[in-house]
C-alpha positions as CSV (number, residue, x, y, z in Angstrom):
1,M,91.4,102.7,86.3
2,C,93.8,100.7,84.1
3,G,92.3,98.8,81.1
4,I,92.7,95.2,80.0
5,V,91.8,94.0,76.6
6,G,92.1,90.6,74.9
7,Y,91.0,89.1,71.6
8,I,90.9,85.7,69.9
9,G,89.2,85.5,66.6
10,T,89.5,85.7,62.8
11,E,90.3,89.4,62.3
12,T,93.7,91.1,62.8
13,A,94.0,91.2,66.6
14,S,96.0,94.4,66.8
15,D,93.3,96.4,65.0
16,I,90.6,95.1,67.3
17,I,92.6,95.6,70.4
18,I,93.5,99.2,69.6
19,D,89.9,100.0,68.9
20,T,88.8,98.4,72.2
21,L,91.5,100.2,74.2
22,R,90.2,103.4,72.8
23,R,86.9,102.7,74.4
24,L,88.6,102.5,77.8
25,E,90.4,105.8,77.5
26,Y,87.9,107.4,79.9
27,R,89.6,105.5,82.7
28,G,92.8,107.5,82.2
29,Y,96.4,106.1,81.7
30,D,99.9,107.2,81.1
31,S,101.2,104.4,78.8
32,A,99.8,101.7,76.6
33,G,100.8,98.5,74.9
34,I,99.8,95.5,72.8
35,V,101.3,92.0,72.1
36,T,100.1,89.5,69.5
37,I,101.2,86.1,68.4
38,D,102.0,85.4,64.8
39,S,104.2,82.8,63.1
40,G,105.2,81.3,66.4
41,Q,106.5,84.4,68.1
42,F,105.4,87.5,70.1
43,H,105.1,90.9,68.5
44,L,105.3,93.5,71.3
45,C,104.7,97.2,70.9
46,R,104.5,99.7,73.8
47,A,104.5,103.5,74.1
48,V,104.5,106.2,76.8
49,G,101.6,108.6,76.5
50,K,98.3,108.4,74.7
51,L,97.1,105.7,72.3
52,K,98.1,107.9,69.4
53,Q,101.7,107.3,70.4
54,L,101.1,103.5,70.4
55,E,99.3,103.7,67.1
56,A,102.2,105.6,65.5
57,A,104.6,102.9,66.8
58,L,102.3,100.1,65.4
59,S,102.1,101.8,62.0
60,A,105.9,101.7,61.7
61,C,105.8,98.0,62.6
62,P,102.4,96.4,61.8
63,Q,101.4,93.4,63.7
64,N,99.5,90.4,62.3
65,G,98.1,87.5,64.2
66,H,94.6,86.7,65.4
67,I,95.2,86.6,69.2
68,G,96.5,89.3,71.4
69,I,96.2,91.3,74.6
70,G,96.5,95.0,75.3
71,H,96.6,97.4,78.2
72,T,96.4,101.0,79.3
73,R,98.4,101.7,82.5
74,W,98.6,104.1,85.4
75,A,102.1,103.8,86.9
76,T,101.9,102.1,90.3
77,H,105.2,100.2,90.7
78,G,107.9,101.9,88.6
79,G,107.8,105.1,86.7
80,V,106.2,106.0,83.4
81,T,108.5,104.3,80.9
82,E,108.2,102.0,78.0
83,A,109.9,99.2,79.9
84,N,107.3,99.5,82.6
85,A,104.3,99.6,80.2
86,H,102.2,96.4,79.7
87,P,102.2,93.8,78.3
88,H,105.2,92.1,80.0
89,V,106.9,89.1,78.3
90,A,108.9,86.4,80.1
91,D,111.4,84.1,78.3
92,D,109.6,84.7,75.0
93,K,107.1,82.2,76.2
94,V,104.3,84.1,78.0
95,A,102.9,87.6,77.9
96,I,100.6,89.1,80.5
97,V,98.6,92.2,81.3
98,H,97.5,93.0,84.8
99,N,95.4,95.5,86.8
100,G,95.8,95.9,90.5
101,I,98.6,95.4,93.0
102,I,100.5,92.2,93.8
103,E,101.1,92.7,97.5
104,N,103.8,90.1,97.9
105,Y,105.7,90.9,94.7
106,R,108.9,91.8,96.4
107,Q,109.2,88.4,98.1
108,L,108.3,86.7,94.8
109,K,110.7,88.8,92.8
110,D,113.6,88.0,95.1
111,E,112.9,84.3,94.9
112,L,112.6,84.4,91.1
113,V,115.8,86.4,90.7
114,A,117.6,83.9,92.9
115,E,116.3,81.2,90.6
116,G,117.9,83.0,87.6
117,C,115.0,85.0,86.2
118,S,115.9,88.4,84.6
119,F,113.5,91.3,85.1
120,A,113.2,94.0,82.5
121,S,110.9,96.4,84.4
122,E,110.3,97.9,87.9
123,T,106.7,96.6,88.1
124,D,105.1,94.2,90.3
125,S,103.2,92.9,87.3
126,E,106.2,91.3,85.6
127,V,106.3,88.8,88.5
128,L,103.2,87.3,87.0
129,A,104.9,86.7,83.6
130,H,107.7,84.9,85.2
131,L,105.4,82.8,87.4
132,F,103.5,81.7,84.3
133,A,106.8,81.0,82.5
134,Q,107.8,78.9,85.4
135,A,104.5,77.0,85.2
136,A,105.1,76.3,81.5
137,D,108.6,75.1,82.3
138,N,107.1,72.6,84.7
139,G,104.7,71.3,82.0
140,L,101.6,73.1,83.5
141,T,99.0,74.5,81.1
142,G,95.5,75.9,81.3
143,K,93.8,75.5,84.7
144,D,96.9,74.0,86.3
145,A,99.1,76.9,85.3
146,L,96.5,79.4,86.6
147,Q,96.2,77.5,89.9
148,H,100.0,77.5,90.2
149,V,100.1,81.3,89.9
150,M,97.1,82.0,92.0
151,A,98.5,80.0,94.9
152,R,101.5,82.2,95.0
153,I,100.1,85.7,94.7
154,S,98.1,87.9,97.0
155,G,96.4,91.2,96.4
156,A,93.7,92.7,94.2
157,F,94.1,91.9,90.5
158,A,92.7,91.0,87.1
159,L,95.0,89.5,84.5
160,A,95.2,87.9,81.1
161,A,98.0,85.7,79.8
162,I,98.8,84.2,76.4
163,F,101.5,81.6,75.5
164,V,103.5,81.3,72.3
165,E,103.1,77.5,72.3
166,E,99.3,77.8,72.7
167,P,98.3,80.4,70.1
168,D,94.6,79.8,70.4
169,T,94.4,80.0,74.2
170,M,94.1,82.9,76.8
171,L,94.2,82.5,80.5
172,V,92.3,84.9,82.7
173,A,91.7,85.5,86.5
174,R,90.3,88.1,88.8
175,N,90.3,89.0,92.5
176,A,88.5,92.2,93.4
177,S,89.3,93.9,90.0
178,P,86.7,93.7,87.3
179,L,87.0,91.5,84.2
180,A,84.4,90.6,81.6
181,I,84.4,88.0,78.8
182,G,82.6,88.7,75.6
183,M,81.3,85.8,73.4
184,A,80.4,85.7,69.7
185,D,80.5,83.2,66.9
186,G,84.1,81.9,66.8
187,V,85.3,85.0,68.7
188,I,86.1,85.6,72.3
189,C,87.2,88.9,73.8
190,V,88.1,90.2,77.3
191,A,87.9,93.7,78.8
192,S,87.8,95.5,82.1
193,D,84.5,97.0,81.1
194,A,81.7,95.4,79.0
195,A,81.1,98.8,77.3
196,A,84.6,98.5,75.7
197,M,83.4,95.3,73.8
198,A,80.0,96.5,72.8
199,H,81.1,97.0,69.2
200,L,82.1,93.3,69.1
201,T,79.4,91.6,71.2
202,R,76.9,92.2,73.9
203,T,76.9,88.6,75.1
204,V,79.0,88.8,78.2
205,I,80.2,86.7,81.2
206,Y,81.2,88.6,84.3
207,L,83.9,86.8,86.3
208,K,83.5,86.7,90.1
209,D,86.1,87.1,92.7
210,G,88.5,84.1,92.7
211,D,87.4,82.9,89.2
212,I,90.0,81.6,86.7
213,G,89.3,80.8,83.1
214,V,90.7,79.2,80.0
215,L,89.5,80.9,76.8
216,R,89.6,79.6,73.3
217,P,87.8,80.7,70.1
218,G,84.1,80.7,71.0
219,S,84.5,78.9,74.3
220,A,85.2,79.7,77.9
221,E,85.9,77.3,80.7
222,I,85.6,78.9,84.2
223,W,86.4,77.6,87.7
224,D,85.6,79.3,91.0
225,K,88.2,79.9,93.8
226,S,87.7,76.4,95.1
227,G,88.6,74.9,91.8
228,M,85.1,73.7,90.9
229,P,83.5,74.4,87.5
230,A,81.6,77.6,87.5
231,N,78.7,78.0,85.2
232,R,78.6,81.8,85.1
233,E,75.6,83.3,83.5
234,L,75.7,84.6,79.9
235,I,74.2,88.1,80.1
236,V,73.1,90.3,77.2
237,S,74.8,93.6,78.2
238,S,73.0,96.9,77.9
239,A,76.3,98.6,77.1
240,S,76.7,100.6,74.0
241,P,80.0,102.0,72.6
242,I,79.2,105.4,74.0
243,M,77.9,104.5,77.5
244,V,79.2,103.1,80.8
245,D,77.7,99.8,81.6
246,K,76.5,98.4,84.9
247,G,78.8,95.4,84.4
248,G,76.2,92.9,85.4
249,Y,75.3,94.6,88.7
250,R,71.8,95.8,89.6
251,H,72.9,99.4,90.1
252,F,75.8,101.6,89.3
253,M,76.4,102.0,93.0
254,E,76.8,98.3,93.5
255,K,79.3,98.2,90.7
256,E,81.2,101.2,92.0
257,I,81.5,99.6,95.4
258,H,83.1,96.6,93.8
259,E,85.4,98.8,91.7
260,Q,87.0,100.3,94.8
261,P,90.1,98.0,94.9
262,D,91.0,99.3,91.4
263,A,90.1,102.9,92.2
264,I,92.3,102.8,95.3
265,A,95.2,101.1,93.5
266,N,95.1,103.6,90.6
267,T,94.8,106.6,92.9
268,L,97.8,105.3,94.8
269,S,99.7,105.2,91.5
270,A,99.4,109.0,91.3
271,M,100.9,109.3,94.8
272,I,104.1,107.4,94.0
273,D,107.0,108.7,91.9
274,G,109.1,106.8,89.3
275,T,111.4,105.5,92.0
276,G,108.6,103.9,93.9
277,R,108.7,106.6,96.7
278,L,105.5,107.9,98.0
279,T,105.5,111.6,97.3
280,A,101.7,112.3,97.2
281,G,102.4,114.5,94.2
282,M,104.2,117.0,96.5
283,S,107.7,118.4,96.0
284,D,109.9,119.3,99.0
285,V,109.2,123.0,98.3
286,D,105.5,122.2,98.5
287,C,105.9,120.4,101.8
288,D,108.1,123.2,103.3
289,R,105.4,125.8,102.8
290,I,102.7,123.8,104.6
291,S,102.4,124.8,108.3
292,H,98.6,124.8,108.4
293,I,95.9,123.3,106.2
294,V,92.3,124.4,105.6
295,I,90.2,121.7,104.0
296,L,87.2,123.0,102.0
297,A,84.5,120.5,101.1
298,A,80.9,119.5,101.3
299,G,79.0,116.3,102.2
300,T,80.9,113.0,101.7
301,S,84.0,114.9,100.7
302,A,83.9,116.9,103.9
303,Y,83.8,113.7,105.9
304,A,86.8,112.5,104.0
305,G,88.5,115.7,105.0
306,E,87.6,115.1,108.6
307,I,89.3,111.7,108.5
308,G,92.2,113.3,106.7
309,R,92.5,115.8,109.6
310,Y,93.1,112.9,112.1
311,W,95.7,111.3,109.9
312,I,97.6,114.6,109.1
313,E,97.6,115.9,112.6
314,Q,98.7,112.5,114.1
315,L,101.2,111.5,111.5
316,A,102.6,114.9,110.4
317,G,101.9,117.2,113.4
318,I,100.4,119.8,111.1
319,A,97.3,121.7,112.3
320,V,94.2,121.1,110.1
321,T,90.8,122.7,110.0
322,V,87.9,121.3,108.0
323,E,85.4,123.9,106.8
324,N,81.9,123.4,105.3
325,A,82.5,125.0,101.9
326,S,79.0,126.6,101.9
327,E,79.8,128.5,105.2
328,Y,83.5,129.3,104.8
329,R,83.6,132.7,103.0
330,Y,80.4,133.9,104.6
331,R,81.7,133.8,108.2
332,H,84.8,135.8,107.2
333,P,87.3,133.4,108.9
334,A,90.7,134.5,110.3
335,I,93.3,133.4,107.8
336,Q,96.8,132.1,108.5
337,R,98.7,133.4,105.5
338,D,101.4,130.6,105.6
339,G,98.8,127.9,105.2
340,V,97.3,126.1,102.2
341,A,93.7,125.4,101.2
342,I,92.8,122.0,99.9
343,A,89.5,121.7,98.1
344,I,88.0,118.1,98.0
345,S,85.4,117.3,95.3
346,Q,84.5,114.3,93.3
347,S,83.2,116.3,90.3
348,G,85.4,119.3,90.7
349,E,82.3,121.4,89.9
350,S,80.6,121.8,93.3
351,L,79.9,125.5,93.3
352,D,80.1,126.1,97.1
353,T,83.5,124.4,97.2
354,L,84.7,126.4,94.1
355,M,83.6,129.7,95.7
356,A,85.2,128.9,99.0
357,L,88.4,128.0,97.1
358,R,88.4,131.3,95.3
359,Y,87.9,133.1,98.6
360,A,90.9,131.3,100.1
361,A,93.0,132.2,97.1
362,E,92.0,135.8,97.4
363,Q,93.2,135.8,101.0
364,G,96.7,134.7,99.8
365,L,96.5,130.9,100.5
366,K,98.2,128.5,98.1
367,T,95.5,126.2,96.7
368,Y,95.3,122.5,96.1
369,A,92.5,120.2,95.0
370,I,91.7,116.5,95.5
371,V,89.4,115.9,92.5
372,N,88.3,113.0,90.4
373,V,88.0,115.1,87.2
374,E,91.3,116.8,86.3
375,E,89.6,119.0,83.6
376,S,87.0,120.4,86.1
377,S,86.6,124.0,87.2
378,I,88.2,123.4,90.6
379,A,91.2,121.6,89.0
380,R,91.8,124.4,86.6
381,E,91.9,127.1,89.2
382,V,94.2,125.6,91.8
383,D,98.0,125.7,92.1
384,T,98.3,121.9,92.4
385,V,96.0,119.0,91.7
386,L,96.2,115.8,93.8
387,P,94.2,113.5,91.6
388,T,91.9,110.7,92.5
389,R,91.7,108.0,89.8
390,A,88.4,106.5,90.6
391,G,87.0,106.5,87.1
392,A,83.5,107.6,86.2
393,E,81.2,107.5,89.2
394,I,77.6,107.4,88.1
395,G,75.7,106.7,91.3
396,V,74.7,109.9,93.1
397,A,75.9,108.5,96.5
398,S,79.7,108.6,96.4
399,T,81.5,105.4,97.2
400,K,84.7,104.8,95.2
401,A,85.5,108.5,95.0
402,F,85.3,108.7,98.8
403,T,87.8,105.9,99.4
404,A,90.0,107.3,96.6
405,Q,90.0,110.7,98.5
406,L,91.0,108.9,101.7
407,T,93.8,107.3,99.8
408,V,95.2,110.7,98.8
409,L,94.8,112.1,102.3
410,L,96.6,109.2,104.0
411,S,99.3,109.4,101.3
412,L,99.6,113.2,102.1
413,A,99.8,112.6,105.8
414,I,102.6,110.1,105.4
415,R,104.5,112.4,103.0
416,L,104.2,115.4,105.3
417,G,105.1,113.3,108.3
418,R,108.3,112.1,106.7
419,H,109.3,115.4,105.3
420,H,108.8,117.3,108.6
421,G,110.6,114.6,110.6
422,R,107.5,113.3,112.5
423,L,107.9,109.9,110.9
424,S,111.2,108.1,110.5
425,D,112.1,106.8,107.0
426,D,111.4,103.2,108.3
427,K,108.0,104.2,109.8
428,A,107.0,106.0,106.6
429,E,108.0,103.0,104.5
430,A,106.1,100.7,106.8
431,L,103.0,102.9,106.4
432,T,103.4,103.0,102.6
433,T,103.6,99.2,102.6
434,L,100.3,99.1,104.6
435,L,98.8,101.5,102.1
436,R,99.7,99.2,99.2
437,S,97.8,96.5,101.0
438,V,94.5,98.4,101.0
439,P,93.1,97.3,97.6
440,G,93.4,93.6,98.7
441,A,91.9,94.4,102.1
442,V,89.0,96.3,100.5
443,G,88.4,93.4,98.2
444,Q,88.1,91.1,101.1
445,A,85.7,93.5,102.9
446,I,83.5,93.6,99.8
447,N,82.9,89.9,100.2
448,Q,81.0,90.4,103.5
449,T,77.7,90.7,101.6
450,E,76.2,87.5,103.2
451,Q,76.7,89.0,106.7
452,I,75.1,92.3,105.7
453,R,72.0,91.4,103.7
454,P,70.0,89.8,106.7
455,I,70.8,92.9,108.8
456,A,69.6,95.2,106.0
457,A,66.4,93.2,105.8
458,E,65.7,94.2,109.4
459,L,67.1,97.7,109.2
460,K,64.7,98.6,106.5
461,R,61.9,98.7,109.1
462,A,63.6,101.4,111.2
463,T,62.4,105.0,111.1
464,S,65.6,106.3,112.8
465,C,69.0,105.1,113.8
466,L,72.3,106.3,115.4
467,F,75.8,105.7,114.1
468,L,78.7,105.9,116.6
469,G,82.5,105.9,116.3
470,R,85.6,107.3,118.0
471,G,88.8,108.8,116.7
472,R,89.2,108.3,113.0
473,L,86.0,106.3,113.0
474,Y,83.9,109.2,114.2
475,P,83.9,111.0,110.8
476,L,83.2,107.7,109.2
477,A,80.1,107.3,111.4
478,L,78.9,110.6,110.0
479,E,79.5,109.4,106.5
480,A,77.8,106.0,107.2
481,A,74.8,107.9,108.5
482,L,74.7,110.1,105.5
483,K,74.8,107.1,103.1
484,L,71.9,105.4,104.9
485,K,69.7,108.6,104.9
486,E,70.6,109.4,101.3
487,L,69.7,106.0,99.9
488,S,66.9,104.6,102.2
489,Y,65.4,107.8,103.5
490,I,65.7,106.5,107.0
491,H,66.6,109.3,109.5
492,A,70.1,108.6,110.6
493,E,72.6,110.6,112.7
494,G,76.3,110.1,113.5
495,F,77.9,110.9,116.8
496,A,81.2,110.6,118.5
497,A,80.6,107.6,120.8
498,G,81.9,109.6,123.8
499,E,79.3,112.3,123.2
500,M,76.4,109.9,123.6
501,K,75.9,110.8,127.3
502,H,75.8,114.5,126.3
503,G,72.4,114.4,124.7
504,P,71.9,111.6,122.1
505,I,71.3,109.0,124.8
506,A,67.8,110.6,125.2
507,L,66.9,109.3,121.8
508,I,67.4,105.7,122.7
509,E,64.3,103.7,123.0
510,E,63.3,100.0,122.6
511,G,64.5,98.7,119.2
512,L,66.3,101.8,118.1
513,P,69.2,100.6,115.9
514,V,72.6,101.8,117.1
515,I,75.3,101.0,114.6
516,C,78.9,101.3,115.9
517,L,82.2,101.3,114.0
518,V,84.8,99.8,116.4
519,D,88.4,98.7,115.9
520,N,91.0,97.1,118.1
521,D,92.6,100.4,119.3
522,P,93.1,102.1,122.7
523,L,89.6,103.7,122.6
524,S,87.7,100.4,122.0
525,E,87.0,99.7,125.7
526,K,85.4,103.1,126.1
527,T,83.3,102.5,122.9
528,L,82.1,99.2,124.2
529,S,81.0,100.8,127.4
530,N,78.9,103.3,125.4
531,L,77.3,100.4,123.5
532,K,76.4,98.6,126.7
533,E,74.7,101.8,128.0
534,A,72.7,101.9,124.8
535,Q,71.8,98.2,125.0
536,A,70.6,98.6,128.6
537,R,68.1,101.2,127.3
538,G,66.7,98.8,124.7
539,A,68.7,99.7,121.6
540,T,69.4,97.1,118.9
541,I,73.2,96.9,118.7
542,I,74.9,96.5,115.3
543,T,78.6,96.7,115.0
544,I,81.1,96.9,112.2
545,A,84.2,95.5,113.8
546,S,87.6,93.9,113.2
547,Q,87.9,90.3,114.1
548,T,89.8,90.6,117.4
549,I,87.5,93.2,119.0
550,S,84.3,91.6,117.7
551,E,85.1,88.6,120.0
552,E,84.5,91.0,122.9
553,I,81.1,92.2,121.6
554,D,79.1,89.1,122.3
555,F,76.3,91.2,123.6
556,A,75.6,92.8,120.1
557,D,72.5,91.8,118.2
558,H,74.5,91.7,114.9
559,N,78.2,91.9,114.2
560,I,79.6,92.6,110.8
561,V,83.1,91.2,111.1
562,I,86.1,92.1,108.9
563,N,89.7,91.0,109.1
564,D,92.2,92.5,111.5
565,Y,94.5,95.1,110.1
566,D,96.5,98.1,111.4
567,P,94.0,100.6,112.9
568,V,95.4,103.5,110.8
569,L,93.7,101.9,107.8
570,S,90.3,101.4,109.6
571,P,88.4,104.3,107.8
572,L,89.4,102.9,104.4
573,I,88.4,99.4,105.1
574,M,85.3,100.0,107.3
575,A,83.9,102.3,104.7
576,V,83.0,99.3,102.6
577,P,80.7,97.4,104.9
578,A,79.1,100.8,105.8
579,Q,78.4,101.4,102.1
580,L,77.1,97.9,101.6
581,L,74.7,98.2,104.6
582,A,73.2,101.4,103.2
583,Y,73.0,99.9,99.7
584,Y,71.2,96.7,100.8
585,T,68.9,98.5,103.1
586,A,67.8,100.8,100.3
587,F,67.6,97.8,97.9
588,E,65.3,96.0,100.4
589,K,63.1,99.1,100.7
590,G,62.9,99.5,96.9
591,T,64.2,103.0,96.7
592,D,66.0,104.5,93.7
593,V,69.6,103.6,94.7
594,D,71.4,105.3,91.8
595,Q,69.3,108.5,91.8
596,P,67.8,109.1,95.3
597,R,65.0,111.6,95.4
598,N,65.9,115.3,95.5
599,L,69.7,114.7,95.1
600,A,72.1,115.5,92.3
601,K,75.5,114.2,91.6
602,S,77.1,117.6,91.5
603,V,75.7,120.6,93.3
604,T,76.3,123.5,91.0
605,V,74.2,126.1,92.8
606,E,74.7,127.6,96.3
């Protein structure tokens, strides 16, 4: 997860910013930069690599000034180059740093170039700098400048901007990406994580989605997405310089659900090369050797693998089997020697997955890993790592690591489909464009909390429930059931909706919750018929459905409605309300959300 830092105060800004960026290094990055204002001009310094490279560049050209912004970047749009590193400066008037993805950047960039703007990078972020410069040219400052820019962009983002002509002012905004403001006497600072500012202050304001703010020494004016003043609470953070903070949320899990737009965007950055082409980290030689895939995983990672199987088989035409890691080597499977084994693990330390991977390697399979910790045991033993960049996941029940894994798997499916001729270049590009829209779509799905909490208040009284789904949503039904049972201790089972008549329908009795994931695809009519059969037998029907299909489910007791989108993305988007439903049900029951009983974050014994 990229890191944003900002500072206005009395000390040398560059020293403070470098120190604060260092506290965000755990998020990972491939370049870094800093800009300050001194004597009426910007002083910009950027470097590829780790912070020590940036520090070396700064030592050769020290920066003064008491206001500045800094950034650590994972490459998303454009390769790993100094020109693509943040901050970005436009017309020597405005400098910005940005996390996330601006979905409509191409249209905006074309318009700005036509108006005479000159771009120095390949990034989507530089569009923001030019939009703010455009606002300044039109005489707009502060709130008006922010509203001008916010009205033109779409996507998931957090940003900070400073202006040469306003050397005591910083503008900030967020939509689905985290941003916190730290307050102290005569000092104001900004960071993606409150823990990064703990050495400066623990008095923090957490911006909410759609918030914009104008910051000056010791003061912060904030407005909500409707433009009304927002009196956000000042919180005394529990963060210390050596710990990850809950960021104002009640639980790490809640925070990690809200971090998913960033986690997905940053994971996507690892799937795209320096030319902006989706490669999924695979060379042509890698793709040539893949004729069959064995996915090895456990729990949530296994369900991600099952969803990946649907994508890879449908988009690439490559056969996939998904194996429970704990069973794989003990059943002595028949091995296709020209295949590859892909281990999926959040921690990279799950012992059953590691041992299954070693067995596959011994049988002559090339090995890959989809892991969130690139220094982990699994990552060190495979031929190729396909990284997820979800950042530290503290909650035992995986959320952002799961959707990051799905991001890698869909990227892999598109890459293989294109390489093997199953997808045309145009279709592959269209799917890549859809994939870039996921952080924004997930951010919108997170905002369905008000729909979900009343349902959770009822669901907490259940002793058992069923989850149903078809196609790509069947494995997600299994994952949704797992989340509910992990967190709330309510017995829950997931089934393919078409299998309900083959046994599970015997479980249905008056009031049994049946929770169905349904999208507007060719299977939806069959799924609705299954739901009506359950309703006729007394079940309480709860759906998680896209807008169009939800209008046909007027018989349901509760509908959790999310925006329409291409059904290929449905597992990524629908995972969010399923997570929120499990989270709020557990919260209503009063269980230990972050550390459910009997569970560990990483299973290191067989």
